[in-house]
C-alpha positions as CSV (number, residue, x, y, z in Angstrom):
1,M,-118.2,110.7,110.1
2,I,-120.6,107.9,109.7
3,D,-119.1,104.4,109.2
4,N,-121.1,102.1,106.9
5,Q,-118.3,99.7,106.5
6,W,-120.0,97.0,108.5
7,A,-122.6,96.7,105.7
8,F,-120.0,96.5,103.0
9,D,-118.1,93.9,104.9
10,L,-121.1,91.7,105.7
11,E,-120.7,89.3,102.8
12,R,-117.0,88.6,103.7
13,N,-117.7,88.3,107.4
14,V,-120.6,85.9,107.0
15,F,-118.7,83.8,104.5
16,S,-115.6,83.6,106.7
17,T,-117.6,82.6,109.8
18,I,-119.6,79.9,108.0
19,K,-116.5,78.5,106.2
20,K,-114.5,78.2,109.4
21,K,-117.3,76.5,111.3
22,A,-118.2,74.2,108.4
23,L,-114.6,73.1,107.9
24,A,-114.3,72.2,111.6
25,I,-117.3,69.9,111.3
26,L,-116.9,68.5,107.8
27,E,-113.2,68.0,107.2
28,D,-113.0,64.7,109.1
29,N,-115.5,63.1,106.7
30,Y,-114.6,65.1,103.6
31,P,-110.9,65.9,103.8
32,D,-110.8,67.3,100.3
33,I,-113.9,69.6,100.7
34,S,-113.7,73.0,99.1
35,I,-115.7,75.9,100.4
36,T,-115.5,79.0,98.1
37,A,-117.1,82.2,97.0
38,D,-115.7,81.9,93.5
39,E,-117.9,80.7,90.7
40,E,-115.0,79.5,88.5
41,S,-111.6,78.0,89.0
42,N,-108.9,76.7,86.8
43,D,-107.9,74.1,89.4
44,T,-108.9,70.4,89.1
45,P,-112.4,70.0,90.5
46,V,-112.6,68.9,94.1
47,F,-115.7,67.2,95.6
48,P,-117.7,68.1,97.5
49,T,-117.5,71.8,96.6
50,V,-119.5,74.3,98.5
51,L,-120.2,77.6,96.7
52,I,-121.5,80.4,98.9
53,Q,-122.6,83.6,97.2
54,S,-124.3,86.7,98.4
55,V,-127.6,87.4,96.5
56,E,-128.5,91.1,96.2
57,P,-127.9,92.5,99.7
58,T,-130.1,95.5,100.3
59,E,-130.2,98.5,102.6
60,T,-133.5,98.1,104.6
61,N,-133.5,101.0,107.0
62,G,-131.6,104.2,106.3
63,D,-131.7,107.3,108.4
64,L,-133.6,110.5,107.6
65,E,-130.5,112.1,106.2
66,A,-129.9,109.0,104.0
67,N,-126.2,108.8,105.0
68,R,-126.2,105.9,107.5
69,I,-127.1,102.3,106.8
70,N,-128.9,101.2,109.9
71,A,-129.9,97.7,108.7
72,A,-129.3,95.5,105.7
73,G,-131.1,92.5,104.3
74,F,-128.7,89.7,103.5
75,T,-129.2,86.5,101.5
76,A,-126.7,83.8,100.8
77,Q,-127.2,81.1,98.2
78,V,-125.4,77.9,99.0
79,T,-124.8,75.2,96.3
80,V,-123.1,71.9,97.2
81,T,-121.8,69.9,94.3
82,T,-120.5,66.4,94.5
83,N,-119.9,63.5,92.1
84,R,-120.8,60.8,94.7
85,S,-124.4,60.8,95.6
86,R,-127.6,62.8,96.4
87,S,-127.2,61.8,100.0
88,E,-123.7,63.3,100.2
89,A,-124.9,66.6,98.6
90,L,-127.8,66.8,101.1
91,Q,-125.6,65.8,104.1
92,V,-123.1,68.6,103.5
93,S,-125.8,71.2,102.7
94,N,-127.8,70.3,105.9
95,V,-124.7,70.9,108.0
96,I,-124.2,74.3,106.5
97,A,-127.9,75.2,106.7
98,D,-127.8,74.3,110.4
99,L,-124.8,76.7,110.8
100,Y,-126.8,79.5,109.3
101,K,-129.8,78.6,111.5
102,K,-127.6,78.9,114.6
103,R,-126.8,82.5,113.4
104,L,-130.5,83.4,113.2
105,F,-130.9,83.0,109.4
106,K,-134.1,81.7,107.8
107,I,-133.7,78.9,105.4
108,K,-135.8,79.2,102.3
109,P,-136.1,77.0,100.4
110,M,-134.8,74.1,102.5
111,P,-131.9,72.2,100.9
112,F,-133.0,70.2,97.9
113,A,-130.9,68.1,95.4
114,R,-130.9,67.7,91.7
115,K,-128.7,65.6,89.3
116,E,-127.2,67.0,86.2
117,G,-125.0,64.6,84.2
118,N,-122.7,62.9,86.7
119,L,-123.0,65.6,89.4
120,W,-125.4,66.1,92.2
121,T,-126.2,69.6,93.5
122,A,-128.0,70.6,96.7
123,T,-129.1,74.2,97.0
124,F,-130.7,76.5,99.6
125,R,-130.8,80.1,100.6
126,A,-130.3,81.6,104.0
127,K,-131.8,85.0,104.7
128,R,-131.4,87.5,107.6
129,K,-131.6,91.2,108.4
130,F,-128.7,92.7,110.2
131,G,-128.7,95.9,112.2
132,W,-125.5,98.0,112.3
133,N,-124.7,96.7,115.8
134,D,-125.7,93.0,115.4
135,I,-123.3,90.3,116.3
136,L,-122.8,87.5,113.8
């Protein structure tokens, strides 16, 4: 039996790895930081908040029988929201972008910040292709 579970678990595994590494770096300066994959919450807002979402993962190299996923294209969109400053939004997003770079992702576009109301958001995407036996 062919096991394609690695491809279906990719989003969870990437998120868990980045979250763990990011918290280890950022918690000292931002003790209330929230890193989540959930778009909505009923909880009181916490700043900075980092939203990491998978964006349309795709099978990129199936086998001739079309039953094994040999490779997958993976894109994560990262949005950092804060009520403090543009600088803070970019500082947090730059740390997280660097964590993706250390795992061989391409950053496109580079982190950029915008203000809407009283909130600053910094956004970027990280893209990489994974083979079935790649190590994160």
